[in-house]
N, C-alpha and C positions, 0 to 999 in steps of 0.2 A: 503494500498499500504507499504508495506516495507521502512525501510528509513536506509541510512547508519547513523552510531552513531559515532560523532566526541569525544564525551567525553565517552570513551571506559569504564572506570571506573564504569559508571553505569550499566555495562552489566558483570561485572566480578563475582558479587553473584551469577548469572545465572549458569554460568559454575563452580562454587564451587570449588572443589578440583580436578577437572577433570584432569588429568596429560599428557598433551600433548600439544606438543612444539608448534606444529601450532597454537593453539588457545592462547598460551601465546605470539607468535609472533604479532599476530592481536590484541590481548588487549593492547600490549606495545607499537603499532603501529610502530613497525619495518617493518614488511610486512604483506599484506593481508589485510583485510576490515572485520569490524562487521554490519551486519545489523538486525535491532530489529522492532517490533511490533509500537514501539512510541519511542520518544528520552526523554521524562520527565520523567518515571516512565516504562522503558521497560519491559514487563513480559516474552517474546520471544524473542530468540537471535540465528544467525547462524554466525559463523566465516567462511570465504571464503579466502583459501590461495590456489593458484595453482588449482590442481584438486581435492582438499578434501574441504568438506563443512561439519560442525559440528552445531548441532541443541541443544539446550540446552534451560530449563525454559519451559513454559507452551507450549504444542503442539499445532502450529499455520499452518493452510493449507495454507495461504499466503506466508510463509515464505518458506514451501517446494517447492511452484511453482514458487517462484520469483527466475529469472536469472540476475544476476547483468549485467550492460551494460559493464563492462570490461572484463565479463566472454565471451571469444570469441568461445571457445572449445567445442564441441559436447559430450563430457564424463567427469563426475564427479565422486568421492566416497563420498557417504553420509553418515555422521555417526551419529546414533541417541543418544541421552542421554536417552531416555526411550523407553519402546516399543509403547507408544503413538504416539512418531515419527516416528518410525519404520512403524505404519499403516496406517500414513499419506502419506507416503514416497511410499507405496506399491498401496496405492488407486490413487495416482498422476501418477505413473510411469508404474504402473502394469507390463506386462512381458519384459519393458526393465530396470527394478529394479531387478540386480542379486544378490540374497543374497551371502554375502561373508564371511569367516571367518578371521579375522586378529589377529596379535598376539604382545600384548604391553608387550614391555621390562621394565625393572624396571630401574628406574630414580637413578642410586645411585652415590655417591662421592666416589674417593679414592679408588676404586675395581679393577683400572687397575695395570697389571703386566707389567712394563716396560721391564722387563728382558724377559719374555715371547712374548712381542709385537716385540722386534727389531727383533729375530731371524725368527717371521714370516715375517718381510719386505724383510728380506735377503735369503727367500724361494723360490723366483723365479726362475725358469728353466731359463737356458742359452737362450740367444736370446732376452731376455725381460728386459726392464728397466723400472725405475720409474721416474715421471718427474710430479713438481707440475704442476697445471693448469694455465698457462699463456695466454695471448692476443690470442695469433696463436692457443694455445688449445681450449681454449674457441670458436673460432669462428667455430673451427672444430665440435666441440660438438653440436654447434646450426644448422651445417648443417647436421648432421646425424641423422636419426629417432631414432635409437636405444640406442643413449646416450644423447638426448637434454635435460631430466631431470636433467643430473648434473648439468645443468647452467640456466634451462629454467625460472626459476622463476625471474633470474636477467635481467632488461632491456639492460645492456651493460656492456662491460668488466669494464669498471669505477666502476661500481655499484659493480659487481660482489668482484674487488680487495677490494674494502673499506668493505663488509658485508659477501664475500663468501670464502671459501677455499677447494682446491680439489687437487686430484692426479690422474694423468692418468699413465696406463699402455701403455708402446707401444711394438710393436714387428717390429722391423725397424722402418719404418717411420710410421706404420699403428697404430692406436687407437687400443686396443684390449680391456681394461676394465678403470672403472674409480671409484672413490669414492670420492663423493663432497657434497657441503652442498644443500639441496634440498632448506631449507629455513635458515633464520638466527633470532635468537630472543637475547634478549641485554645477557643471561647467554652463550650462546651457538648457536650450529646448530642442525640441523634434518639431518641426512645421507640418502645419495642416493647411492646405489650401481649398475651399470650396466654393464654386459661383453657381447661383441659381441657373439653371438651364435656361431660360429667357433672355438672362443677361450676358452668355456666354460670346465671345469673341470680341467683346469690346475693351480687352487690355485690362479688367479689372485686377486679373489673379498678378498681373505683372507689376501694376501700380501697388498693390497694397502688399504685395510679398517684398518689393523694393522699402517699402515703409515701414515693414514690421522687421526686415533686416538691419536698417539703419538704427531702430529703436535698442534691438538685442547690441548693437555695438556700442550705444550710448550708454548700456548698464551693463556693459563686461561680459553679457552673453553669449555663446556661440550657437548660431540659428542653424542647427543640422538639418540636410533635407536627404529624404530618400523618396523615389518616384518608382509611382505605381505603375507607369507607363512611359513610353516614348515622349508624349508630349511633355508630362511632366517634367521629364529629364532635359527638354529640350528649353522648357519655362527654366529651372535652375542654371544651364548653360548661360542663358541671355541676362541672368542676374547675377554674372559671376564665378558662379560654382564648375567645378570637371567633373566628367563622368569617371567613374572608377572601373565597374564591373557588372554583369548581369549575374544574378543569382535565382536559384528555384525556390518557388514556396509555393504552398496548397491553399486555396480556400476552401473550407470546410462549412457546409450549410449543413442544416439539421445537428447541430455540436451537441 
């Protein structure tokens, strides 16, 4: 039976040099949890934060099959460290495990050009405005399915105010897009960007993404980016990031 690991330093070696901020957040006990095969000398581990689950160490079927009590959603993205983990995921979930390719973006310091980002912030078309996510916008994001992930990993606004940071794009009084912290680790955030379908292809993600990066830099936080698809990777590069590598993941429905 998998167990939650309180002394997360015991799992650090299993994740090795995996450059994934959601894992770092779990290891640092900022957000998320680590589950292992045993607490005395773990050989297998999974890091769970929001809709993501990362498997490391020796492939263990009990961990792949385990759903933590605080996971209430029926969807999760599983990321295997090895082919052995991938095989167990497919064995357990079968057709419910949809293989996808994601795009890792390099985590580099001092790469952002503020003189490029500032014009990006000001590139919004007339009628759109930028606003920091405050208590009212936090509640609005929570109540709207398309943008819930901008704030969904923070239990309330006070927690978001303490750990999170985000930018909203408004068209009049309507929320059109946003860039926010999906998660927080000690040194920075993991960026989440969403645009309401009817407002797409208007440069909103570019503008609010640039504004969020500048706000993070002003606060001494690193704005980490992981791309779900090639369009997201292209936007990241436009904002100053550099592509690192593709990696395999599985989208699990009916989790």
